[in-house]
Backbone bond lengths (Angstrom), bond angles and torsions (degrees), N, CA, C in turn:
res aa  C-N    CA-C-N  psi(-1)  N-CA   C-N-CA  omega(-1)  CA-C   N-CA-C  phi
1 X - - - 1.439 - - 1.522 107.31 -
2 X 1.288 114.26 130.09 1.463 118.88 -176.15 1.522 110.43 -80.67
3 X 1.299 115.55 162.52 1.463 121.68 179.05 1.519 110.03 -61.03
4 X 1.330 116.44 -35.91 1.466 120.26 179.92 1.526 110.64 -64.64
5 X 1.329 116.98 -41.01 1.465 120.29 179.35 1.533 110.85 -66.40
6 X 1.343 115.29 -42.06 1.469 118.77 178.80 1.530 110.02 -63.30
7 X 1.314 116.03 -40.42 1.460 120.49 178.38 1.528 110.64 -63.81
8 X 1.332 117.08 -41.34 1.464 120.93 178.47 1.529 111.09 -64.32
9 X 1.341 116.89 -39.18 1.455 120.51 178.09 1.530 110.84 -65.07
10 X 1.339 116.27 -41.70 1.455 119.80 177.99 1.526 111.14 -63.31
11 X 1.332 115.31 -41.29 1.475 119.72 178.30 1.516 109.82 -63.12
12 X 1.316 117.06 -43.19 1.467 121.47 178.55 1.527 110.08 -62.00
13 X 1.333 116.26 -44.15 1.469 120.18 179.00 1.526 110.62 -64.14
14 X 1.321 117.63 -41.70 1.459 121.20 178.39 1.522 111.14 -62.90
15 X 1.333 117.07 -39.67 1.468 120.44 177.56 1.527 110.30 -63.21
16 X 1.334 116.04 -42.43 1.461 120.75 178.89 1.530 110.40 -63.03
17 X 1.344 115.60 -46.41 1.464 120.11 178.68 1.529 111.02 -61.94
18 X 1.332 116.35 -40.78 1.462 121.18 179.39 1.527 110.56 -60.76
19 X 1.305 117.06 -45.14 1.468 120.86 179.83 1.531 110.86 -64.00
20 X 1.343 116.32 -38.56 1.468 119.53 178.81 1.528 109.83 -65.12
21 X 1.327 116.80 -44.40 1.465 120.84 179.27 1.516 110.46 -64.74
22 X 1.316 116.39 -40.27 1.471 121.02 178.50 1.527 110.03 -60.87
23 X 1.320 116.58 -42.29 1.462 121.38 179.00 1.530 110.69 -65.76
24 X 1.326 116.89 -43.37 1.460 120.62 178.37 1.524 110.62 -62.94
25 X 1.317 116.11 -40.55 1.461 121.39 179.14 1.532 110.46 -60.23
26 X 1.308 116.52 -45.08 1.466 120.70 179.23 1.528 110.60 -63.40
27 X 1.321 115.63 -40.73 1.465 120.22 179.04 1.533 110.38 -63.53
28 X 1.322 116.29 -42.39 1.468 120.17 178.47 1.524 111.46 -65.17
29 X 1.313 117.27 -38.19 1.472 120.51 176.98 1.526 110.46 -62.31
30 X 1.326 115.19 -42.66 1.471 119.13 178.39 1.530 110.83 -62.37
31 X 1.340 116.33 -40.73 1.463 120.11 178.82 1.530 110.39 -64.27
32 X 1.330 116.42 -40.43 1.466 120.29 178.14 1.520 111.33 -61.87
33 X 1.311 116.11 -42.77 1.458 120.60 178.84 1.523 110.26 -62.17
34 X 1.320 115.99 -44.10 1.460 121.31 179.04 1.524 110.41 -63.24
35 X 1.332 116.71 -44.30 1.459 120.74 -179.83 1.521 110.79 -64.83
36 X 1.316 116.63 -37.84 1.455 120.77 -179.46 1.523 110.49 -64.36
37 X 1.327 116.33 -45.71 1.464 118.89 179.25 1.520 110.40 -68.77
38 X 1.328 116.75 -34.44 1.460 120.64 177.32 1.523 110.13 -65.76
39 X 1.328 116.30 -40.17 1.464 120.14 178.84 1.531 110.32 -65.14
40 X 1.325 116.51 -41.25 1.468 119.91 177.74 1.522 110.32 -61.90
41 X 1.312 115.62 -41.02 1.464 120.39 178.89 1.528 110.37 -64.08
42 X 1.334 116.95 -41.97 1.461 120.67 178.41 1.526 110.69 -63.55
43 X 1.334 117.09 -41.51 1.458 120.43 178.93 1.529 110.91 -63.09
44 X 1.323 116.05 -38.60 1.458 120.26 178.01 1.535 110.24 -65.66
45 X 1.339 116.42 -41.98 1.465 120.02 178.79 1.528 111.06 -64.46
46 X 1.323 116.29 -39.73 1.470 120.24 177.97 1.523 109.80 -63.04
47 X 1.320 115.84 -43.07 1.466 120.44 178.68 1.529 110.33 -61.14
48 X 1.314 116.60 -43.75 1.470 120.86 178.24 1.528 111.16 -63.00
49 X 1.339 116.22 -40.86 1.459 119.56 178.49 1.521 111.51 -63.89
50 X 1.325 116.37 -40.04 1.458 119.80 178.14 1.530 110.71 -62.38
51 X 1.335 115.82 -42.82 1.466 119.76 178.90 1.525 110.25 -62.66
52 X 1.324 116.59 -42.07 1.466 120.17 178.83 1.523 110.65 -65.77
53 X 1.328 117.22 -37.80 1.468 120.69 178.37 1.526 110.28 -63.81
54 X 1.323 116.75 -39.56 1.465 120.17 177.41 1.528 110.75 -63.87
55 X 1.331 116.37 -40.47 1.464 119.85 177.65 1.528 110.53 -62.41
56 X 1.333 115.64 -42.48 1.467 120.15 -179.87 1.522 110.00 -62.78
57 X 1.328 116.65 -43.70 1.461 119.77 178.72 1.528 111.20 -60.93
58 X 1.318 115.59 -41.41 1.459 119.81 178.54 1.524 110.58 -63.08
59 X 1.319 116.14 -43.74 1.470 120.07 179.15 1.522 111.17 -65.36
60 X 1.335 116.75 -39.62 1.463 119.56 177.96 1.529 110.73 -62.78
61 X 1.304 116.15 -39.23 1.462 120.78 177.68 1.527 110.16 -63.56
62 X 1.329 116.19 -43.70 1.469 120.81 178.62 1.522 110.47 -62.35
63 X 1.322 116.80 -43.53 1.468 120.98 179.64 1.523 110.12 -62.13
64 X 1.336 117.20 -43.68 1.470 120.63 179.04 1.522 110.67 -61.63
65 X 1.327 115.88 -42.21 1.466 120.28 178.71 1.529 110.72 -63.04
66 X 1.316 116.62 -43.50 1.475 120.33 179.33 1.527 111.44 -65.49
67 X 1.329 116.76 -35.93 1.459 119.77 177.67 1.532 110.62 -64.04
68 X 1.347 115.66 -43.16 1.471 118.83 178.17 1.525 110.41 -61.17
69 X 1.330 115.35 -45.00 1.461 120.27 -179.93 1.533 110.64 -61.37
70 X 1.319 116.03 -41.19 1.466 120.92 178.79 1.525 110.75 -63.56
71 X 1.327 116.94 -41.68 1.465 120.10 177.64 1.527 110.77 -62.64
72 X 1.335 116.89 -40.97 1.462 120.54 177.46 1.524 110.84 -61.77
73 X 1.330 116.03 -45.24 1.477 119.90 -179.79 1.521 110.71 -64.62
74 X 1.355 115.78 -39.35 1.473 118.73 176.81 1.529 110.62 -60.22
75 X 1.328 115.91 -42.19 1.470 119.96 179.30 1.523 110.36 -63.25
76 X 1.339 117.16 -41.89 1.471 121.07 177.90 1.517 110.70 -62.33
77 X 1.332 116.00 -42.87 1.469 120.02 179.89 1.521 110.01 -63.44
78 X 1.330 117.49 -40.71 1.470 121.27 178.35 1.528 110.59 -61.57
79 X 1.340 116.44 -40.32 1.469 120.24 177.68 1.523 110.95 -63.44
80 X 1.328 115.93 -44.32 1.470 120.64 179.76 1.519 110.41 -62.02
81 X 1.332 115.83 -43.70 1.478 119.63 179.13 1.516 110.03 -61.48
82 X 1.332 115.54 -42.86 1.479 119.79 179.08 1.522 110.63 -62.22
83 X 1.347 117.61 -40.83 1.456 121.21 178.93 1.528 111.45 -65.14
84 X 1.345 115.26 -43.26 1.480 119.91 179.15 1.530 109.28 -62.15
85 X 1.335 117.23 -43.22 1.456 120.33 -179.87 1.520 111.22 -63.83
86 X 1.335 115.86 -39.15 1.469 117.97 179.10 1.522 111.02 -68.56
87 X 1.346 117.85 -33.87 1.465 120.12 177.28 1.524 111.44 -69.80
88 X 1.311 115.32 -35.22 1.461 119.45 -179.51 1.544 111.88 -75.59
89 X 1.290 116.35 -22.34 1.477 118.96 -176.60 1.493 114.43 -80.80
């Protein structure tokens, strides 16, 4: 095998390797693009979850406040009932 033939084979192999690397590079770029959009989507979902968590906390606070108010009203009603019973007795 002559040096020219060996050189041609190496060039052919290098071209093949180059095309394979080029294809892998394109595939990796596509994966990066997909990951980037996926990451943006995850960040948006996290943001939405945080907003929902804040709403839940606000609602829990409102519920706690209403429970306290209800307990106060129950106590007032108990006092009124006690007063009515004492007047009737």
